Structures are given as structure tokens and as C-alpha cells.
C-alpha positions as CSV (number, residue, x, y, z in Angstrom):
1,M,-28.6,114.1,32.5
2,V,-25.5,115.8,31.1
3,S,-26.8,118.9,32.5
4,I,-26.6,117.7,35.5
5,V,-23.1,116.2,35.4
6,L,-22.0,119.9,33.9
7,E,-23.1,122.0,37.0
8,L,-20.4,118.8,39.0
9,L,-17.4,121.1,37.4
10,S,-17.7,123.6,39.9
11,D,-17.6,120.8,42.8
12,K,-14.4,120.8,45.1
13,N,-13.6,117.7,45.7
14,P,-11.3,117.4,42.4
15,N,-11.7,113.5,41.7
16,I,-15.3,114.6,41.2
17,R,-13.7,117.3,38.8
18,T,-12.1,114.3,37.2
19,L,-14.7,112.2,36.7
20,V,-16.5,114.8,35.3
21,N,-14.4,115.7,32.9
22,A,-13.4,111.6,31.6
23,I,-17.3,112.2,31.2
24,L,-17.6,115.1,29.5
25,D,-15.1,114.2,27.2
26,Y,-17.1,111.2,26.3
27,V,-20.5,112.7,26.0
28,Q,-18.5,116.1,23.5
29,I,-16.7,113.0,21.3
30,H,-20.6,110.8,21.2
31,D,-23.0,114.0,21.0
32,D,-22.3,116.9,19.0
33,T,-25.5,118.5,20.5
34,W,-24.0,119.1,23.9
35,K,-20.3,119.7,22.6
36,Q,-20.6,123.4,21.9
37,E,-22.5,124.1,25.7
38,I,-20.1,121.9,27.4
39,K,-17.1,123.8,25.5
40,T,-19.2,126.9,27.0
41,K,-19.7,125.7,30.5
42,R,-16.2,124.7,30.8
43,F,-14.7,128.1,30.1
44,L,-16.7,130.1,32.4
45,E,-16.0,127.0,35.2
46,H,-12.1,128.1,34.2
47,N,-12.3,131.6,34.1
48,K,-15.2,132.5,36.6
49,V,-12.3,134.2,38.5
50,Y,-11.4,136.5,35.9
51,L,-14.6,137.0,34.9
52,Q,-15.6,138.9,37.9
53,V,-13.1,140.6,38.4
54,M,-13.5,142.2,34.6
55,N,-17.0,142.7,36.0
56,E,-16.7,144.4,39.2
57,Y,-14.3,146.3,37.2
58,D,-16.4,147.5,34.4
59,K,-18.9,148.2,36.7
60,Q,-16.2,151.1,38.7
61,F,-15.4,151.8,35.3
62,P,-17.4,152.0,32.6
63,L,-17.0,153.1,29.2
64,E,-17.7,156.9,28.2
65,Q,-17.8,156.6,24.4
66,P,-19.5,159.0,22.4
67,E,-22.8,158.4,20.4
68,D,-21.3,158.5,17.3
69,A,-17.6,156.7,18.0
70,M,-18.7,154.6,14.8
71,D,-16.9,158.2,13.0
72,F,-14.4,157.5,14.5
73,M,-13.4,154.5,13.0
74,Y,-12.0,154.5,9.3
75,Y,-10.4,151.9,7.7
76,P,-6.6,152.6,5.7
77,D,-8.5,152.4,2.4
78,Q,-10.9,155.4,3.5
79,A,-7.9,157.2,5.0
80,N,-6.3,160.5,4.3
81,P,-2.6,159.7,3.1
82,N,-1.6,162.7,4.4
83,D,-2.4,161.1,7.4
84,Y,0.6,159.1,6.9
85,P,3.6,159.8,8.1
86,Y,5.1,157.5,5.8
87,D,4.4,157.1,2.0
88,P,2.4,153.7,1.3
89,N,4.0,153.0,-2.2
90,Q,7.9,152.5,0.5
91,L,6.1,148.8,1.6
92,D,7.5,146.0,0.1
93,Q,4.9,143.1,-0.3
94,E,4.2,142.2,3.4
95,G,3.2,145.5,4.1
96,F,6.5,146.8,5.8
97,E,9.0,150.1,5.2
98,S,11.6,148.3,2.9
99,D,15.3,148.5,4.5
100,E,16.5,150.7,1.1
101,N,14.4,153.2,1.9
102,L,15.4,153.1,6.1
């Protein structure tokens, strides 16, 4: 029954969509098994146009990533200190350059 109501999320009639959303809100409150599926379906329906545009864009302009793309990633604790334009010892507690060094 819930799967049928989920299909009506994309109905053109705003009154039906309002009723469907009220039903799905009720189901989400009282049935945890449907909660994630309803959330996912609502997200997909709400962002349908955006997802279609991004999918077409990805098809037109695919990312060219080298096979060893992970080799280019590094973390600050593994990085060469000479790569940084500042001295990490001059940072304040929040990680920003302190005012006295400016």
C-alpha cells in the first residue's frame, strides 16, 4: 500500500500531492521500516530536475581521473612541511594564524 502512495508523489495534481505527503508523514512517524525509503523517494522527487541535469552533464563532460588518483591525495600529518607557506607552529588553538604574526 505504501509503495502505491509513494508513486503518487510525482502526481501533477497538487491536492493529491498534499494528501500523499500527509499520508507519508503519518507512515514515517508510525513505521520505522518505511522511514528511509520514504525519505529517499522524497529526495529523488524533489531533486529530479537537478539530478537529470547533473546526469546529462556527467555524460557530456566525464571526469578524467588517472588510475593512480589516490596517489595525489595526502593528509596534513603526512605532508611535507615545506609545502606550507606558513609555519604550523605559529597557529593559534583553532588552527588560524595568530594576530601577532600578521
